[in-house]
VODRENBA-512734 format. One record per residue: residue number from 1; residue in three letters; x, z, y of N, C-alpha, C in turn. Coordinates in pm, 1 decimal, always signed. Atoms other than C-alpha are relative to their C-alpha. Example, Ala and Ser with C-alpha at 12.3 -4.5 7.8 and 13.67 -1.06 7.14 Angstrom:
2
SITE; seq; type; n_x; n_z; n_y; ca_x; ca_z; ca_y; c_x; c_z; c_y
SITE; 1; ALA; +89.0; +0.0; -119.0; +1230.0; +780.0; -450.0; +90.0; +0.0; +120.0
SITE; 2; SER; -82.0; -6.0; -119.0; +1367.0; +714.0; -106.0; -77.0; +73.0; +109.0
***
This chain:
208
SITE; seq; type; n_x; n_z; n_y; ca_x; ca_z; ca_y; c_x; c_z; c_y
SITE; 1; MET; -1.3; -27.8; -143.7; -2516.5; -462.9; -1965.0; -83.8; -105.3; +72.4
SITE; 2; SER; +85.2; +91.9; -74.6; -2773.5; -614.4; -1731.2; +74.4; -57.4; +119.2
SITE; 3; LEU; -60.6; +61.8; -117.4; -2690.3; -844.6; -1441.4; -4.3; +95.6; +119.4
SITE; 4; GLU; +13.7; -95.3; -111.4; -2819.2; -579.5; -1199.9; +109.3; +107.9; -5.8
SITE; 5; SER; -104.0; -101.9; +16.3; -2577.6; -322.1; -1343.4; +137.3; -55.9; +36.2
SITE; 6; TRP; -129.2; +60.9; -31.3; -2286.3; -563.5; -1316.5; +17.1; -19.4; +150.2
SITE; 7; VAL; -6.6; +19.8; -145.5; -2367.7; -648.9; -953.3; +22.9; +133.9; +70.5
SITE; 8; ALA; -18.9; -133.0; -59.1; -2394.8; -277.8; -869.6; +143.2; +46.9; -20.3
SITE; 9; TYR; -138.9; -37.6; +28.1; -2057.8; -218.2; -1036.8; +95.8; -77.8; +89.5
SITE; 10; LEU; -84.4; +84.0; -85.1; -1903.0; -509.0; -845.2; +1.3; +51.8; +143.3
SITE; 11; ILE; +9.3; -49.9; -137.7; -2028.5; -377.6; -511.6; +73.0; +133.0; +13.7
SITE; 12; ALA; -67.1; -130.4; -4.2; -1907.4; -26.1; -592.1; +151.6; -16.2; -2.5
SITE; 13; CYS; -144.7; +23.6; +7.9; -1562.3; -158.2; -685.6; +54.8; -50.8; +133.1
SITE; 14; VAL; -44.8; +55.3; -128.8; -1536.0; -356.0; -360.8; +7.8; +110.2; +104.9
SITE; 15; VAL; +3.5; -106.5; -100.4; -1637.5; -59.0; -146.7; +113.3; +99.7; -23.3
SITE; 16; LEU; -101.0; -100.3; +31.2; -1403.8; +181.1; -325.7; +141.9; -53.0; +19.1
SITE; 17; THR; -133.4; +57.9; -16.0; -1109.1; -60.4; -311.8; +32.4; -25.1; +146.7
SITE; 18; VAL; -21.1; +26.9; -142.2; -1157.0; -148.0; +55.6; +42.0; +126.5; +74.1
SITE; 19; ILE; -34.4; -126.3; -66.5; -1138.3; +219.4; +156.5; +149.6; +27.3; -17.7
SITE; 20; PRO; -145.2; -21.9; +11.1; -769.8; +285.9; +238.2; +33.8; +122.9; -84.1
SITE; 21; GLY; -50.1; -108.0; +84.4; -596.3; +498.0; -22.9; +147.7; -23.0; -26.5
SITE; 22; PRO; -143.2; +14.3; +26.9; -245.5; +532.9; -169.9; +42.8; -143.0; -32.5
SITE; 23; SER; -38.0; +136.6; +38.1; -242.4; +182.2; -323.1; -8.5; -95.3; +118.9
SITE; 24; VAL; +12.9; +83.6; -119.5; -366.8; +18.5; -1.8; +118.2; +23.8; +93.6
SITE; 25; MET; -111.7; -33.2; -87.8; -104.1; +202.6; +202.6; +131.1; -55.7; -54.4
SITE; 26; LEU; -122.1; +51.1; +61.8; +166.4; +102.9; -44.8; +12.4; -149.9; +20.7
SITE; 27; VAL; -3.4; +145.4; -11.7; +74.4; -266.5; -38.0; +25.3; -42.7; +144.9
SITE; 28; ILE; -23.6; +32.2; -141.2; +59.1; -275.3; +343.0; +145.9; +26.3; +36.0
SITE; 29; GLY; -140.0; -32.8; -27.7; +395.6; -102.8; +362.3; +95.1; -101.9; -60.4
SITE; 30; GLN; -85.2; +98.9; +65.1; +550.1; -345.4; +112.7; -5.8; -133.8; +72.9
SITE; 31; SER; +16.2; +127.9; -68.1; +408.8; -646.5; +296.0; +70.1; -1.5; +135.2
SITE; 32; LEU; -65.0; -7.8; -130.8; +535.8; -529.7; +634.6; +152.3; -3.4; -11.4
SITE; 33; THR; -144.7; -15.2; +10.4; +885.2; -458.8; +507.2; +66.7; -106.3; -86.5
SITE; 34; ARG; -64.0; +92.6; +93.8; +947.4; -704.5; +223.7; -66.9; -136.5; -9.2
SITE; 35; GLY; +64.2; +130.2; -0.7; +701.4; -986.3; +278.2; -113.5; -13.2; -100.6
SITE; 36; ARG; +121.6; +22.0; +78.1; +398.0; -1136.8; +111.1; +24.8; -4.2; -150.4
SITE; 37; ALA; -24.1; +15.2; +143.9; +552.1; -1229.1; -226.4; +25.3; +134.7; -66.7
SITE; 38; ALA; -29.7; -132.0; +56.3; +689.8; -879.9; -285.0; -126.0; +85.6; -3.7
SITE; 39; ALA; +122.7; -79.2; -3.9; +360.1; -723.8; -177.5; -97.0; -42.9; -109.7
SITE; 40; MET; +89.1; +46.3; +106.5; +167.9; -942.8; -421.7; +46.6; +50.3; -136.3
SITE; 41; MET; -48.5; -63.2; +122.5; +393.6; -811.4; -696.2; -47.3; +144.2; -6.2
SITE; 42; GLY; +54.6; -134.9; -5.0; +286.6; -466.7; -580.7; -147.0; +1.9; -37.7
SITE; 43; VAL; +141.9; +12.2; +36.7; -76.2; -578.4; -611.4; -12.8; -17.6; -150.4
SITE; 44; LEU; +3.5; +21.9; +145.0; -8.4; -705.1; -963.9; +31.1; +129.4; -74.4
SITE; 45; GLY; -31.7; -128.3; +61.4; +151.8; -371.2; -1049.0; -116.9; +96.2; +6.9
SITE; 46; THR; +117.7; -85.7; -14.7; -154.5; -191.2; -914.6; -107.4; -36.9; -101.6
SITE; 47; VAL; +97.5; +45.8; +99.5; -377.4; -404.8; -1138.8; +37.7; +50.6; -138.6
SITE; 48; VAL; -46.1; -47.2; +131.5; -166.4; -322.0; -1444.4; -18.8; +150.5; -11.4
SITE; 49; GLY; +19.6; -144.7; +1.6; -171.3; +45.6; -1351.0; -146.2; +38.0; -12.5
SITE; 50; SER; +143.8; -28.5; +7.0; -548.7; +37.2; -1302.9; -55.0; -24.7; -140.2
SITE; 51; ILE; +42.4; +27.5; +137.5; -598.5; -122.5; -1643.6; +45.5; +112.3; -92.6
SITE; 52; ALA; -49.4; -112.8; +79.5; -380.7; +150.5; -1793.7; -86.8; +123.1; +22.3
SITE; 53; LEU; +87.2; -113.7; -29.2; -598.2; +408.4; -1618.0; -131.8; -10.1; -75.0
SITE; 54; LEU; +125.1; +18.3; +73.8; -909.3; +258.6; -1772.2; +18.2; +40.7; -146.3
SITE; 55; GLY; -26.8; -37.0; +138.9; -753.3; +290.5; -2115.7; +19.0; +149.2; -17.5
SITE; 56; LEU; -22.1; -144.6; +7.3; -638.8; +645.9; -2048.9; -130.0; +77.6; +16.9
SITE; 57; SER; +126.9; -68.7; -23.4; -980.6; +744.0; -1918.5; -85.5; +0.8; -125.2
SITE; 58; PHE; +83.9; +7.3; +120.0; -1160.9; +621.2; -2227.4; +67.5; +60.4; -121.8
SITE; 59; ALA; -70.1; -69.4; +108.4; -893.0; +774.9; -2446.7; -15.0; +150.9; +11.2
SITE; 60; GLY; +25.9; -141.6; -15.5; -994.4; +1113.0; -2310.0; +96.3; +73.5; +90.3
SITE; 61; VAL; -95.3; -66.9; -88.3; -703.5; +1181.3; -2074.6; -69.7; +52.3; +124.5
SITE; 62; GLY; +74.9; -44.7; -116.9; -947.6; +1202.6; -1786.0; -66.7; +134.0; -23.6
SITE; 63; ALA; +65.2; -126.8; +32.1; -1134.6; +1481.1; -1960.5; +101.6; +114.3; -3.5
SITE; 64; VAL; -104.0; -102.1; +5.3; -808.3; +1668.2; -2020.8; +41.4; +40.3; +140.8
SITE; 65; LEU; -38.6; -29.8; -137.5; -708.4; +1638.1; -1655.0; -109.1; +76.6; +73.7
SITE; 66; ALA; +111.5; -68.2; -65.6; -1053.4; +1745.1; -1541.7; -9.3; +144.9; -45.4
SITE; 67; ALA; +12.4; -135.3; +54.7; -1039.1; +2049.6; -1767.7; +121.0; +87.3; +34.0
SITE; 68; SER; -122.7; -75.6; -26.7; -680.1; +2150.9; -1684.3; +40.8; -16.1; +146.1
SITE; 69; ALA; -36.1; +5.4; -141.8; -626.0; +2230.3; -1318.2; +151.0; -14.2; +17.4
SITE; 70; LEU; -145.3; +5.5; -10.8; -251.9; +2279.1; -1374.8; +52.1; -140.6; -27.8
SITE; 71; LEU; -44.9; +134.3; +34.5; -203.3; +1941.8; -1546.0; -40.9; -99.9; +107.6
SITE; 72; PHE; +47.8; +86.9; -106.8; -413.6; +1770.5; -1279.4; +93.7; +8.4; +120.0
SITE; 73; GLN; -86.5; -18.3; -115.4; -196.5; +1918.7; -1004.2; +140.4; -55.0; -25.1
SITE; 74; LEU; -132.8; +52.3; +31.9; +126.9; +1826.1; -1184.0; +4.7; -151.9; +15.6
SITE; 75; VAL; +5.0; +145.7; -11.8; +24.9; +1460.1; -1212.0; -19.6; -41.1; +145.4
SITE; 76; LYS; +27.9; +31.2; -140.4; -110.1; +1459.3; -857.8; +126.1; +10.7; +84.7
SITE; 77; TRP; -115.9; -20.6; -85.2; +205.6; +1600.3; -699.8; +116.6; -88.2; -40.4
SITE; 78; ALA; -100.0; +100.5; +38.7; +426.5; +1369.8; -903.1; -25.0; -128.9; +77.2
SITE; 79; GLY; +35.0; +118.7; -77.7; +238.8; +1082.0; -737.5; +27.5; +18.1; +148.0
SITE; 80; VAL; -23.5; -28.4; -141.7; +259.6; +1246.4; -395.4; +147.9; -14.7; +33.7
SITE; 81; PHE; -143.4; +3.2; -29.2; +636.2; +1293.5; -410.4; +59.4; -139.4; -23.8
SITE; 82; TYR; -52.0; +135.2; +26.5; +694.4; +947.5; -561.0; -28.0; -92.8; +116.9
SITE; 83; LEU; +35.7; +87.9; -110.3; +508.1; +767.5; -283.8; +73.0; +40.7; +127.9
SITE; 84; ALA; -75.3; -47.2; -116.6; +671.6; +985.2; -16.9; +145.9; -44.1; -9.1
SITE; 85; TRP; -138.7; +43.8; +19.4; +1012.8; +905.5; -164.6; +15.3; -148.4; +30.4
SITE; 86; LEU; -4.6; +142.9; -30.9; +935.7; +531.7; -146.4; -1.1; -22.7; +150.8
SITE; 87; GLY; +8.1; +14.6; -145.0; +840.8; +569.5; +219.2; +129.0; +39.3; +69.4
SITE; 88; ILE; -125.2; -46.3; -60.6; +1152.9; +765.8; +306.4; +112.7; -99.4; -25.7
SITE; 89; GLU; -102.2; +99.2; +31.7; +1374.7; +514.1; +127.1; -17.2; -125.1; +84.6
SITE; 90; GLN; +24.6; +117.4; -81.6; +1207.6; +232.2; +319.1; +45.0; +22.8; +144.5
SITE; 91; ILE; -42.1; -32.8; -136.3; +1267.3; +404.3; +652.5; +152.2; +2.9; +9.1
SITE; 92; ARG; -146.6; -0.3; +2.0; +1631.0; +462.1; +558.2; +55.1; -141.8; -4.1
SITE; 93; ALA; -43.4; +140.3; +6.5; +1664.0; +92.8; +470.3; -18.5; -68.8; +134.8
SITE; 94; ALA; +24.7; +59.5; -131.0; +1511.0; -3.9; +803.6; +104.9; +45.4; +100.9
SITE; 95; ARG; -103.0; -51.7; -91.2; +1758.5; +216.7; +988.6; +132.5; -71.7; -22.4
SITE; 96; GLY; -122.5; +73.4; +30.0; +2037.3; +33.0; +810.4; -17.9; -149.8; +8.7
SITE; 97; GLU; +34.2; +140.6; -18.4; +1871.7; -301.6; +894.6; -24.4; -71.1; -132.1
SITE; 98; GLY; +28.8; +65.3; +127.0; +1798.4; -359.5; +526.1; -132.1; -72.1; +0.6
SITE; 99; ALA; +131.2; +63.9; -4.0; +1444.2; -454.7; +619.0; +1.8; -132.0; +71.8
SITE; 100; VAL; -1.2; +122.7; -79.3; +1557.9; -743.9; +837.1; +106.3; -98.1; -47.2
SITE; 101; VAL; -102.8; +88.3; +51.4; +1838.3; -898.1; +634.6; -56.0; -83.2; -113.8
SITE; 102; ASP; +48.1; +86.2; +107.7; +1760.0; -1199.9; +415.2; +71.8; +36.4; -129.0
SITE; 103; LEU; -56.6; -39.7; +128.0; +1811.2; -1114.5; +50.8; +45.3; -121.2; -79.9
SITE; 104; ALA; -39.0; +102.3; +94.8; +1998.6; -1319.1; -205.0; -107.3; -10.4; -106.3
SITE; 105; PRO; +107.0; +18.0; +99.0; +1776.4; -1463.0; -481.9; -8.6; +111.7; -101.5
SITE; 106; GLU; +5.5; -105.8; +100.8; +1879.0; -1201.0; -737.1; -45.7; +132.0; +61.6
SITE; 107; GLN; +46.5; -121.0; -67.9; +1823.6; -923.6; -481.6; -149.1; -7.6; +27.2
SITE; 108; ASP; +141.5; +20.6; -27.4; +1486.0; -1070.8; -389.7; -82.8; +23.8; -126.0
SITE; 109; THR; +69.7; -21.3; +126.9; +1382.9; -1073.1; -757.4; -4.9; +148.3; -33.9
SITE; 110; ALA; -3.9; -144.1; +27.4; +1492.1; -712.7; -797.8; -97.8; +74.6; +89.7
SITE; 111; ALA; +92.9; -64.0; -93.3; +1292.4; -615.2; -487.3; -144.6; -23.0; -43.8
SITE; 112; ALA; +135.7; +31.5; +44.3; +983.1; -790.5; -623.8; -40.9; +87.6; -117.8
SITE; 113; TRP; +32.2; -84.0; +115.3; +1001.2; -604.4; -953.9; -6.3; +147.7; +38.0
SITE; 114; SER; +8.8; -136.9; -50.7; +1062.6; -282.2; -763.8; -138.8; +24.8; +59.0
SITE; 115; CYS; +134.9; -11.3; -54.8; +735.0; -345.4; -579.7; -103.4; +7.8; -111.6
SITE; 116; PHE; +91.0; -3.7; +115.2; +561.8; -411.0; -912.1; -2.6; +139.3; -61.5
SITE; 117; ARG; -7.1; -134.7; +58.8; +683.5; -80.0; -1055.0; -65.1; +102.7; +91.6
SITE; 118; ALA; +58.4; -95.1; -94.5; +585.3; +103.6; -738.9; -152.7; -7.3; -2.7
SITE; 119; GLY; +145.5; +14.6; +5.7; +232.9; -40.5; -752.7; -59.2; +60.6; -125.7
SITE; 120; ALA; +51.1; -52.1; +127.2; +187.9; +46.3; -1119.3; +7.4; +152.0; -4.3
SITE; 121; LEU; -16.3; -145.2; +5.3; +324.3; +399.3; -1087.8; -90.8; +71.2; +99.4
SITE; 122; THR; +88.7; -61.4; -98.5; +127.4; +472.8; -771.9; -142.7; +6.4; -52.7
SITE; 123; ALA; +135.1; +0.8; +57.8; -192.4; +372.2; -952.1; -12.4; +102.5; -111.8
SITE; 124; VAL; +7.4; -88.1; +116.8; -114.2; +565.7; -1269.1; +12.6; +146.7; +39.0
SITE; 125; LEU; -23.2; -139.5; -38.9; +4.3; +879.7; -1089.0; -104.4; +51.5; +98.7
SITE; 126; ASN; +111.5; -48.0; -81.9; -329.8; +925.2; -916.2; -105.0; +57.8; -94.2
SITE; 127; PRO; +89.4; -58.3; +100.7; -518.6; +1169.1; -1141.8; -146.8; -8.2; +38.0
SITE; 128; LYS; +140.0; +11.7; -40.6; -834.1; +1146.8; -933.7; -59.4; -132.5; -47.0
SITE; 129; SER; +48.3; +129.4; +47.1; -858.0; +781.6; -1033.2; -35.5; +5.4; -148.1
SITE; 130; ILE; +28.9; -12.4; +143.0; -841.8; +872.2; -1401.6; -134.0; +69.6; -20.5
SITE; 131; VAL; +126.5; -73.6; +13.0; -1120.6; +1127.5; -1367.7; -116.1; -84.0; +51.5
SITE; 132; PHE; +104.2; +83.6; -58.6; -1318.0; +889.3; -1147.1; -42.6; -109.8; -95.5
SITE; 133; TYR; +32.6; +108.2; +92.2; -1295.6; +599.6; -1391.9; -82.0; +51.1; -118.0
SITE; 134; MET; +70.5; -53.0; +115.9; -1410.6; +819.4; -1676.2; -147.4; +27.3; +32.3
SITE; 135; ALA; +137.9; -32.1; -38.1; -1722.3; +933.4; -1485.9; -74.5; -122.4; +51.6
SITE; 136; PHE; +61.8; +112.7; -69.5; -1786.2; +608.5; -1297.9; -43.4; -109.8; -96.8
SITE; 137; LEU; +29.0; +114.0; +86.6; -1769.8; +344.5; -1569.7; -113.5; +27.8; -97.1
SITE; 138; ALA; +103.5; -33.0; +98.2; -1998.0; +531.7; -1808.5; -140.3; -31.3; +50.5
SITE; 139; GLN; +131.9; +25.8; -57.0; -2289.4; +476.2; -1568.7; -42.8; -144.9; -16.7
SITE; 140; PHE; +31.5; +142.8; +6.4; -2268.5; +98.9; -1615.2; +6.8; -56.3; -141.7
SITE; 141; ILE; -9.9; +44.7; +138.7; -2229.9; +83.2; -1992.9; -130.2; +26.6; -72.8
SITE; 142; ALA; +122.7; -13.9; +79.2; -2536.2; +20.4; -2206.7; +38.0; +45.0; -140.4
SITE; 143; PRO; -39.1; -52.2; +131.2; -2504.1; +234.1; -2522.1; -35.4; -93.1; -115.6
SITE; 144; GLU; +42.8; +87.7; +108.6; -2689.9; -22.3; -2729.0; +75.8; -132.1; -3.5
SITE; 145; GLY; -73.2; +126.2; -8.0; -2460.9; -308.6; -2621.4; +134.7; +6.5; -68.5
SITE; 146; ASN; -133.9; +9.8; +57.9; -2123.2; -426.1; -2743.7; +98.4; +71.0; +92.2
SITE; 147; LEU; -84.6; -82.5; -84.2; -1884.7; -160.1; -2612.2; +127.2; -73.9; +41.6
SITE; 148; ALA; -125.3; +69.4; -30.2; -1566.2; -369.7; -2634.8; -22.2; -110.5; +103.3
SITE; 149; LEU; +29.4; +109.2; -93.5; -1727.2; -664.4; -2454.4; -29.9; +54.8; +139.5
SITE; 150; GLN; +32.7; -59.1; -129.3; -1863.5; -441.4; -2179.7; +124.6; +53.8; +69.0
SITE; 151; LEU; -124.4; -51.4; -58.2; -1527.3; -269.5; -2127.3; +87.3; -113.7; +50.8
SITE; 152; ALA; -79.4; +116.0; -42.3; -1356.0; -608.5; -2110.3; -55.0; -57.7; +130.3
SITE; 153; LEU; +62.4; +54.2; -120.8; -1605.1; -730.5; -1849.3; +24.3; +90.8; +120.0
SITE; 154; LEU; -21.5; -94.0; -110.0; -1574.6; -414.8; -1637.8; +146.3; +1.2; +44.3
SITE; 155; THR; -142.7; +2.0; -32.7; -1194.8; -422.7; -1658.3; +35.8; -125.8; +76.9
SITE; 156; LEU; -27.1; +125.9; -68.1; -1182.6; -789.8; -1558.8; -55.5; +1.7; +141.8
SITE; 157; THR; +62.5; -5.3; -132.3; -1421.4; -729.2; -1269.8; +80.4; +85.7; +96.4
SITE; 158; SER; -75.9; -89.3; -88.2; -1230.6; -433.5; -1127.9; +137.6; -57.6; +31.7
SITE; 159; SER; -132.3; +59.4; -22.7; -899.0; -617.6; -1170.0; -6.6; -110.9; +104.5
SITE; 160; LEU; +15.5; +107.0; -97.8; -1024.0; -921.8; -977.7; -27.1; +54.9; +139.3
SITE; 161; VAL; +28.3; -62.3; -129.6; -1158.1; -697.4; -702.3; +128.8; +54.1; +61.5
SITE; 162; VAL; -127.2; -54.4; -49.8; -820.4; -523.9; -672.2; +89.2; -112.4; +52.2
SITE; 163; VAL; -83.2; +113.2; -42.1; -639.7; -859.5; -653.1; -47.4; -56.7; +132.7
SITE; 164; VAL; +53.9; +62.1; -121.5; -871.3; -999.7; -386.5; +13.5; +93.4; +120.6
SITE; 165; VAL; +0.9; -93.2; -114.0; -902.7; -688.7; -168.0; +141.4; +36.9; +42.2
SITE; 166; LEU; -136.8; -35.6; -36.0; -541.5; -571.2; -184.3; +79.2; -122.3; +43.4
SITE; 167; GLY; -65.3; +123.6; -42.4; -429.6; -933.0; -158.2; -29.4; -31.7; +145.2
SITE; 168; CYS; +36.1; +21.8; -140.2; -618.3; -962.4; +171.4; +77.1; +94.6; +91.6
SITE; 169; TYR; -80.4; -94.3; -78.0; -450.7; -647.2; +299.8; +144.6; -49.7; +11.3
SITE; 170; ALA; -138.8; +46.8; +1.5; -112.5; -791.4; +198.0; +18.1; -122.2; +90.4
SITE; 171; LEU; -10.7; +121.2; -81.5; -178.9; -1127.4; +366.1; -6.6; +31.3; +149.2
SITE; 172; VAL; +10.6; -37.4; -141.7; -286.1; -968.0; +694.0; +129.4; +66.4; +47.2
SITE; 173; ALA; -124.1; -67.9; -37.7; +19.1; -741.4; +698.3; +116.7; -97.8; +4.6
SITE; 174; ALA; -107.8; +99.5; +1.2; +246.5; -1035.0; +607.1; -8.0; -89.5; +122.9
SITE; 175; ARG; +17.2; +81.1; -120.9; +99.0; -1237.2; +892.5; +53.4; +74.5; +122.4
SITE; 176; ILE; -52.6; -80.8; -110.0; +177.1; -953.7; +1132.5; +152.1; -0.3; -4.8
SITE; 177; ARG; -145.9; -1.9; +15.3; +530.2; -943.2; +991.1; +62.8; -128.5; +52.2
SITE; 178; THR; -56.6; +127.2; -45.6; +585.9; -1314.6; +1064.7; -2.5; -13.3; +151.9
SITE; 179; LEU; +7.8; +5.4; -146.0; +487.1; -1259.5; +1426.9; +104.5; +87.8; +67.4
SITE; 180; LEU; -101.0; -89.7; -55.8; +761.1; -1000.7; +1469.6; +135.0; -70.3; -3.2
SITE; 181; GLY; -116.6; +88.0; +0.1; +1043.7; -1226.8; +1573.8; +133.9; +70.6; +11.2
SITE; 182; SER; -130.1; -60.3; -23.3; +1320.4; -1001.0; +1695.2; +36.7; +99.8; -109.1
SITE; 183; ARG; -47.5; -92.1; +102.1; +1534.8; -790.0; +1466.8; -44.2; +142.8; +30.4
SITE; 184; ALA; +38.3; -136.6; -37.1; +1453.1; -476.4; +1664.4; -146.1; +26.4; -33.0
SITE; 185; VAL; +142.6; -17.6; +28.1; +1079.2; -531.9; +1631.0; -23.6; +4.8; -149.7
SITE; 186; ARG; +16.6; -0.3; +145.1; +1109.5; -610.2; +1260.6; +53.4; +129.1; -60.5
SITE; 187; ARG; -47.6; -130.0; +47.8; +1311.1; -293.5; +1217.1; -109.3; +104.8; +17.6
SITE; 188; ARG; +111.6; -92.7; -21.4; +1018.1; -105.6; +1367.8; -109.0; -22.9; -104.5
SITE; 189; ALA; +95.9; +28.2; +107.2; +796.6; -282.6; +1114.7; +42.6; +68.0; -128.5
SITE; 190; GLY; -51.0; -72.7; +116.7; +1022.3; -135.3; +848.6; -35.5; +146.6; +7.2
SITE; 191; TYR; +41.7; -138.8; -18.1; +957.8; +207.3; +994.2; -149.8; +15.3; -27.4
SITE; 192; ALA; +145.1; -6.5; +19.3; +584.4; +132.7; +1000.4; -36.0; -10.3; -147.8
SITE; 193; GLY; +26.5; +13.4; +142.5; +593.1; +19.1; +637.7; +27.3; +128.9; -75.0
SITE; 194; GLY; -29.7; -129.3; +61.6; +762.4; +340.0; +532.6; -101.7; +104.3; +38.8
SITE; 195; GLY; +102.2; -94.8; -46.1; +512.8; +531.2; +742.6; -130.5; -16.0; -75.2
SITE; 196; PHE; +121.5; +22.2; +77.7; +223.0; +368.1; +559.1; +11.9; +62.2; -138.7
SITE; 197; MET; -19.7; -59.0; +132.6; +370.6; +475.5; +226.9; -7.9; +152.4; +6.4
SITE; 198; ILE; +7.7; -145.2; -15.9; +418.0; +831.0; +351.2; -143.8; +42.1; +29.7
SITE; 199; GLY; +141.1; -28.5; -26.2; +60.9; +817.6; +483.1; -81.5; -0.4; -127.9
SITE; 200; GLY; +68.4; +0.7; +128.9; -59.2; +720.3; +136.2; +31.1; +123.7; -81.0
SITE; 201; SER; -38.5; -124.0; +67.6; +136.0; +1015.6; -2.1; -79.3; +117.5; +56.2
SITE; 202; ALA; +75.0; -109.9; -62.2; -30.9; +1247.5; +248.9; -147.9; -4.6; -39.0
SITE; 203; PHE; +140.3; +14.9; +40.5; -372.0; +1104.2; +161.5; -21.4; +54.4; -140.3
SITE; 204; MET; +9.4; -48.0; +136.8; -309.4; +1174.9; -204.7; +12.9; +152.5; -5.4
SITE; 205; ALA; -25.6; -144.5; +1.5; -187.7; +1525.9; -121.9; -121.6; +80.2; +44.7
SITE; 206; VAL; +110.9; -77.4; -56.3; -495.0; +1631.8; +77.2; -129.7; -17.3; -77.4
SITE; 207; THR; +121.6; +18.1; +79.0; -755.6; +1493.2; -163.4; -0.8; +98.4; -114.6
SITE; 208; ARG; +13.0; -99.1; +106.7; -887.6; +1738.6; -418.5; -57.5; -62.6; -125.1
***
């Protein structure tokens, strides 16, 4: 792989990650409702899910999804309903003031791992990403080069981009959360966080 190809891949990854999608909406929602640390666990989960997608794409799952409209729709709607369910649960928690009550350490740890699982599943249950990775990455791989080394480099690059870009989204949302002093305002932030998750679900639903 040439340096020019790697730079082009890096730029493409940044542009595609910056554009709001289900994972961006999820991370913003988590940051608004549960704070920066929990949201960063969601970012880490998204990275793990993205790496899994890369493996699935090169294993041929992307081709299967592209060829089977029914299977594609099943995976897509599983992701849609999962993200919508997360949003609804968050809004219900906000109504019960769960979004504004300080958690005990063991509860905080459980919430963090819940964010990690949500990030990973949201990434994996996006079939368009699987098909995209399969078509996108092939353009930057030199057939005459070391395939394993190139895949490792592309995976590392995309993972770092996800961490930096989604991390920035999480930090901005967390900063907004710290400025919301009153319980009533923070409860509204809980509603907003759930709304972002539902928005990500809607985005996933309308994309073809």
